N, C-alpha and C positions, 0 to 999 in steps of 0.2 A: 547233547546227551551221556547220558551215566554211562559206563560201560554198567554190566547182569552179567555177575560171575558164572550162575545158573545157566542163559542163556548163551557164555560166552562154551560153558563147556559141555550144553546140553548134545552140539553135532559130533564132541569127540568120544564119546561110550559108547560103547557097543565093536569098539574097532579094536579095542587091548579089555581080553575079562580079563579083572578082579580076579587075580590068588588066592583059590580056601586051604585050610590047612589042613583040612582032612580030604585033600584031593592029592593024588599024587603028583609027585613034579610032570610036568610036559617040556619036551625041546619044542617054547615058539619060533616061529618063523622070525626072520630079521624083517624090523618092518624097513621100510623102501624110504627112503628120502624126502617122499613129499609128504609120509607120513610123521618121522621126524621135524619137519619141518613145519606141521600142522602145529606139533604140541609146541615144539618154537614158538607159533607166533600164538596162541592161543596162552603161554606163558606172561608172553607182553605187553598182549593187551591186557589180562585181568589181573595181574601182578607189576608187575612196573611199571605201567600206565604209559607204556612206551609206544604210542598210534600207531608215527610213521614207522618205527621198524619195525609192527604190527605188521604193514601194508607192506612194508619190501621181501618177509620172510612173507608172505602170500605169492606175490609174486614170484619170488623164488620157486614155490613149492608146484606150481603152473608150470613153469618153465620142467621144470624135473618131472611132469608126468608127461605133459609133451615132450618127451623126449626116451622117456625110457617106454610108455606105453601101455596098453592095456594086459600085454603078456607078463610086467613084471608084478600084476596084482592081481589076489583072486577078484573073484568072479563078485559083485556089485563094491566090492571094497574101491574100487576107483572111483565112483559117482559119490560117494558115504562124503571122501575124502574133499573131491571137487564143490560137493554141497557144501561141507566143514567150513572151504574155504572161503567161500563167497561169504556164511553169513559172518566169519573174522574178518575181512576185509568189508565188508558194510560199515560194523561194527566202527572200528578202525574209520573210516570216513567220516561217520556221524561223529564221532568224539574228535576230529577236526571239523569241524566244520566245513565239510568238503560234500556234504551231502547232496548237491547236487549231480557230483559223476558215479555216485551210483546205479544210475542203470549203466551208462555206455561202460564203467568197469566189468560188470557179469555180465553185457554187451560183448565184450572185446572174447569173452571167454568164451560163450556160449554159441553166438553168432544171430541166434534165431531168439527172441522171446518168447515161442511155442518149446523150445528145448530147455527152458527153466526148469531146474526144478522148483515143486509146492513151495517149500516153503522161502527157498529165496525171494518165490514173487510177492509169497501175504511178507519177510519182511521189507522189500519196499514197496509195498500198497501203503503197510506201516508207517514206514517211512517219510516217504511226500504225501499223505495224509496227513500226520500230526505238524510237518512245515506247510497245510496248507495250501500245498503244489499239487492235487488230483492228477493235473491235467498233464502231466509228465509223465505220468504212469496209463493213463487212460490209453492207450492204442498198445502197449503192450501186455495187456491184461486183457484186453478184446481179442487177441491173436492167440496170448493163451486160453483162452475160458472157450475160444472156438473149431480149439486143436482137438482132430476125434480122437486122440490117442492120451490125449490128459484129462478126455468127459469121465472115463473110464477109474482112475487116480478118487484112489476113498478120502482125500485134502480136497475134493473137484467141488462136491456141496459148500462146503465149510469157505471156499474162496469165491467160490457168487452171489455168497451171503456177506462176503466184505466187499466184493468190488461193487455191488448193489451200493450197501452204506455207505463208504468209505468214496467213492471215488463216485459213480454217476446220481446222484442225489446230490453231493453238494458242488457240481458242478451245475448242477439244474436239468441231464441229462432225462429227463420223468419218463416223456415216453419209451425210451429204450431200457431205464430203468422196468416198468410196468411188463413190456415185454421179455422183459427174463424173467421178474417173477411170478409170472405166466402159463409157459413154457417152462421151464424149465423144469425135467419131474426131479432132481437132488431136493424140491422144496417139495415137502412137507405142507396138508392144512392148514398147523399152526401158523405154519414158518411163512408160509407165499397170503395169509392173513396179513399176520404185521407188517410183511411189504408191502401190503399195498397198501393201510392207514399212513403207515410212511410215507406212500406217495404219493397221497392225499393230502395227509400234513402239510408236503413240502409245496405240489402243487401249490395251496387252498392262501400258502406262506407267497409265494412266484406273486400269485393275481394281487394280493396286495402292496407288495411292493413296486410290481408292475403300475400300479394305479395312483401309490403314492407317488411315482420317478415325473406320471402325467401332472398331477398335481403339480410339484414341485415345480413343473416345465414352465407352464400355464403362470404363474404365479410369477418365473422371475424375467418372461415373457411383458407378462402385464408390465410391471414393475422399470423394465425398460421405455416403454412406451411408455410411461407419469415422465421420466426421466427426459425423455425427451422431448415432449408435452408444454414439461416444466420449463426449458430452458426454451424452448422456442418463444413462451410466454414470457420469457426474462428476457431476448434480446429484443419482441417484439413492444417491449414496456422499455429495454434502454433505445432506441429507434426514434420513442415520441417523444421520451423525454429530451433527447437531442433536438429534437426536430421543435421541440419550445427553447428551448437555450436561443438556438440558430433566430428564430421569426421574433423570439422578446426582445436579441442583442440587434438586429438589424429596424427593426420597432423604435430601439430606442436610439440608433445612431440618427436614423434618421428626425426623430423628435427633435433633433439638439437643430438650434440655430447656426442660418450658414456662414458666419463667422467662427464659432466655435469647429465646424468642421471641415474648414479649410483647416485649419490649427493641427486636427485633429489630421488628418492627408499630411500634413508637414514631416510633422511627427513624425510618423508613418512610413514621410519617405524617406524619411533619414535616418531612420530607423532598419530599416530593411535594406536597403541601396548603402546604407554605411553612409555617408558624406559627414569630410571632419569640418565645421563651415570658417574653420581656423585656415587651414587650405589656401592657396593663393590661387589653386588649379577650381575650386568652387566659389571663388568672387562672381567670377558670369554668374552662372548657372545664378548662383542666389538671388542676382541683380534682376537677370531676367524672367524669376521666380515672383519675386513684387512686381516689380512691375505688371507680372498676365494678374496678379490679385488686383491692384489699383483701376487694372482694364474693366478684367469683370467686377468691381465694385462701384464706378462710375456708371458704367451701361447699368448694375442693375438697382443702385439707388438715389441716383440722380433726378431732381426733378422733372418732369414732365415739359418739353417743349410749348410754354404759352402758345395760342391764335391766335396767328392775326385780328389781327381789331379793324374797323374800317370806322371813320369818324362820319 
């Protein structure tokens, strides 16, 4: 956020008036320490671009005001100095990209949002709106606008419009914005119509976004269901393929001749159990296995015994 010299110097105008050559020389009172520090902070901000130094100088000026008290300042000057210090401090924080600290920083000196000067609240609303974080200033602006002491200020109407267009509408608080536009006495008829038109446009956009989000949600659910159905179909297809392969392997195995089946069983046994045929310990097992095969073959393949014949 770039510094605006005219905006930075604006709060300082009126504190010390310029001296014209046609006027008689008057003895002006010595400025207080807070005013001197305010001028120093503005100089650091605008001329030297020393933003941390400007912020620290503003804080020193606040301490000086709290120490001296209102008796050291003419009527109205103390409040102007405080407002100017806030303006310089807000700009310094924004330049250092510490805009999140702006509202807590000013509330540290004013304690409650209702006591904020109108200029300070306006800068806070514009800053948080520009950073697309209007929700950070929502409660403070509500409290300030609802305070009866602030409703008689000349800046009240401008702040109502600023709050409506920069805070409520971006946040989607359309009902609150409509109540504010209809019930505020500071709105002219033209301003009220413009505000209601902006609220109607925002409501249409909100409804379109809501319907679009519902359609996107339905589409995502349909895609998820399709993916689940596709996975189930693929899994069932894989199971059917494995079943066919198993049935084919079993039917092929049982279609082999008996000798080949026994040989395959022997080889499978040797592979699974890992017998070593050359090992002496495996010879008795192999011998018994061969005898068993011979008995099975003689039983199954020997010719039938001939029936006895009588002469």
